[in-house]
N, C-alpha and C positions, 0 to 999 in steps of 0.2 A: 167433754170439752177439751180443746187443745190447750196446752200450757201457754201462758202469756210470756213471750220472750222479753228478756231484760232490755230496757231502753238503752241503746248504745251511748246516749248523751249523759247518762248518769255515771257517777263515780269517776269522773275524769279530772276534775280540778281539786287539789288538796284542800283549798280554802273555801270554795263555794260549791253549791249544788247546781244541778242542771237548771234549776229555776232561779239561780242567782242569790239564794239564801246562804247565810253563814253556816258552814259545816260544823257540826258538833266535834268537840275534841275532849279527850280524857287525860287528866293529870295523874301521874303516878302518886297515889296517896301514901303507900308503903309497900315494900316488896315482901308481901306475906308468903308468896309461893314462887319458887324458881323451878321451872321445868327444864329438863335436858332431853332433847331428841337424840336418842342413842344411834340413829341411822334409819333410813327409810326402807331398808330391806325387810321383807316380811315373808313368812311361809304361805300367806294367803294373798289373793288378789280380790278384794271386796268390791262390790258393785258401786258403792258410793263412799269410798274411803276419802276422808277429808283431805289427805295429802298424797293420795295415789300410791300408797305403799304396795309393794309387790315383791316377788322373788328376783325381779330384774331392776327395780328402781333404786339406784344408789346415788341419787342426786344429793342426798344428805348422807355422808359417810359416817362410819362408827366413830363416836367420841371415845377418847381414852380416859382411863382413871386419872392420869396426871392432869389432863385438861379439866376434868370435873373438879379436881382438887383445887385448882387455881381459883375457881369461882367461889368455892366454899371458903377459901382463905380470904377472898375479898369481902364476903359477907361478915366474917368474924372481925377482920381488920377495921372495916368501916361501921361495924355495929348496926347492921341493917335490920336486925330483928326478924329475919326470915324464919318461919316456923316449919314450913313443909317444902321438901324437895321431891319433885315428881319426875318419873322417867316414862317417856312415851316413845313411839316409833312411827312407822315400822313395828316390829316385834322386839321389844327390849331384850328378851332372853336370847336373841340371836347374837347380841354383842358379847363377846367373850369376857370383856372387862366388867360386866354388870355386877357380879358378886363383889368385886373389889370396890366399885363405886358405892354400892350399898353399905358395905362395911365402913367406908370412910364417912359417909353421911350419918349413919346411925351412931357410930362411935363418937361423933362430935356433938351428939345430943339433938340433932334434927329428927323430925318425923319424915318417913319416906313412903312414897306411893309408887307402885309399878302398875302400868296399864298393860294388859296382856290378853291374848286369846286363850291362854292356859293349855296350849297344845304341845306338840312334841318338843319345841325348843325349851319350854319351861321344864318339862320332865327331865331333860338332860342336866338340869341344874338343881335337882331335888336335894341332893346332899348339901350343897352350898346354902340353899334356902332354909333347910332345917337348922343348919348351924347358925344362920342369921337370926332365926326365930328364937333359938335357945338363948342367944346372947342379948337380944334386943326386944323380944316379945312383941307387944302391941304397938310399938313404935313403927313397925313395918305393916303397911296395908297393901294388899294385892287386889286390884280392881279388874275383874274379868268382863270382857265384852261379850254379852249375849244379846244380840240385836232384837230378839223377840222371844216371848215365852213359848211360842209355837215353833217346833222344829222346822216346819216347811218354810216359814217366813224368815227365820234365822238363816237357813241355807240359801234362800233366794238372794240374800245380801252377801253371804260369806262363801257360798259354793257348796256343792254336793259333798256329803260325808264330813262336814265340818261340825255338826251338832254334837255327836257322841264324844269325840275327843275333848271338846271344850267342857262338856258336862262332866266327863271323867276328871278333868283337871280341877274343876270347881269343887267337886265332891272331895277330891284328895286334899285340897287346900283347907276346906272347912273341917274335915275329919282330923287333919293334922294340927288344928288349933290356930291357924292363921286368922288375922283380921281380914275378912273377905268382903269386898263390895262388888257391885255389879253395875255395868253401864249398858243401858238399852237405848232403843230409838223410839221416837214418837211417830207412829204411822197415822196418817192424816184422818183416817176414818174411825179412830178409837179415842175415847176420852182418857184423861189421866187416870181416873178411877178404874176404868176397864183394864187398862194396861197393868196397873199395880196389882189388881186382883188376880190377873193372869200369872204374873210373876210369883205372887204369894202362893198360888196353888202349886206352881212348879217347885218352889223351894220346899214346901211342905211334903210334896211327893218324894223329893230327893233326900229329905231329912236333914237339910242344912238350915242353920239358924241365921237367916238373913232377913232383916225387917224390910219388907217391900213397901211399907208405908213411909219409911224414912227417906226423904229426898237426898240426904247426904250419903246414904248407904246404897240405895237403888237410884242411880242418876239416869234420868231420861232426857236424851238430847234431841233437839228438833232436827227434822230432815233438812238437808242442805242441797236442794235441787237447784242447780245453777241456771235452769231455764225459766224459773218462776220469778216474776218481777217482785222487787221489794222497794220500799221507799228509802230515800236518803234521809239520814238523821241530821236534823238542824239543831242549832242551839235552842230554838223554841220547843223542840220535842221533849226536853226534860220536863218542862212544866206541863205540857199537854198530856204526857204519859204518866205524870207524877212519879218520875223515876230519877234517881240521883246518878250522876256520872260515877260516883264512888262504887256503885253496884256492878259496874261493868268490869269484865275480867282484866283489862289492861290497866285498871286503877290499882291493882294489887299483885300482878304477876308479870313475869317475862319468861322467855324460853331461849335456851342456848342451842345453837345448831352448828354444824360444820359442813359447808358446801364442798362438793367434790372438786378437788383441785385447789381449794383455798389453803393458805398457809396456817391459818388459825381459826378457831371458832368465832362466831358472831352472836350477838344478842338480838332477838326479834321481839316484836310487841306481844305476840300471843302464839298459842299452839296451832292455830288454824291457818296462819299466813306465813309459812316458812320460805316461800318462793318469791314473795313480792318485795322488790328492792326498797319500795317506799316505807316498808315496815321493819327494815333492818336499822337498828338504832346505835350500833357501834360494837366494839370488841369487848368492852368491859361493862359491868353493871352500873358503874357511875355514868358512863356515856349513855346508857339506855334509859336514864331517868327522864328524858324529854317527853313532852305531851304527845299523845297519839291522836291524829286526825282520823275520824271514822269514815275513811274513804274506800270502803269495800263492801260488797253485798253481805259478806259474812258478819260484818260489824252490826248490820241492821238485823239480819234474820236470826243469827245465833245468839248474839249477846244482848242487844237492846230489846228487840221484840220477842225473841225466844226465851230470854231470861236465863240463859245457860251459862255455866262456867265450868271449866274442866276440873277445877279443884273442889267442886261441891262435895 
């Protein structure tokens, strides 16, 4: 069956849907998690990368440790109560300031999470990572992207010869005592139980102590096929779906980015929408506290219907 192309009338008006119904919005309940996109450059070009990271994509440039520090200062000054600071990319370990950023975050008492493919860029920072672990222990989590428990399907997404370096990195992290999580993908023809059982076998074979049944440790993200139609989320959907707006990622998280050529960083609504001007909320965390209108297919497919959140 051919995929159903997205209706071009959808997701056009910030306030109403194509059917004229009131579009759902999400208020910022509390800033539990602040993400920093360290830059979109990556050592891989994945088939379905959420933000099109690659060795050539520098639409989001490297953040500096000084820029990150200013947002941490704002959290402390305004007593925002933020618990987790996340680093995503691109490949965060390609940013030369990452160790200094992590030291700043961890020394202030925040928890930190780094999303990585655990390949060569990470290995170049092994010494710095081990130092961070000695000083800060389990306050640092490394989440490794393994798109499927089968090497062939992982490499279908990430490219030939990408499996072994990632697995080697995963094993090194686990054997070195890091708090290691894994991010996978939900392929449409497999149930959650089947996928988790497959990862459990993989982790057992590798001898790594990762609980595949824990959704906070093995996070399974829904596929984000842009050619498949998704419904628009209306205010009535919360009751129909028996879902609270507080459960959606933008109720408790924001992401800091720096666009190529921009004089300073900006804060956007979530990790999935760094290029959409309507989701840029200002330069400071205070300015980013505005409500977010769910005017994008990702809002429906990933967050509301997919039930996913990057900080799970």
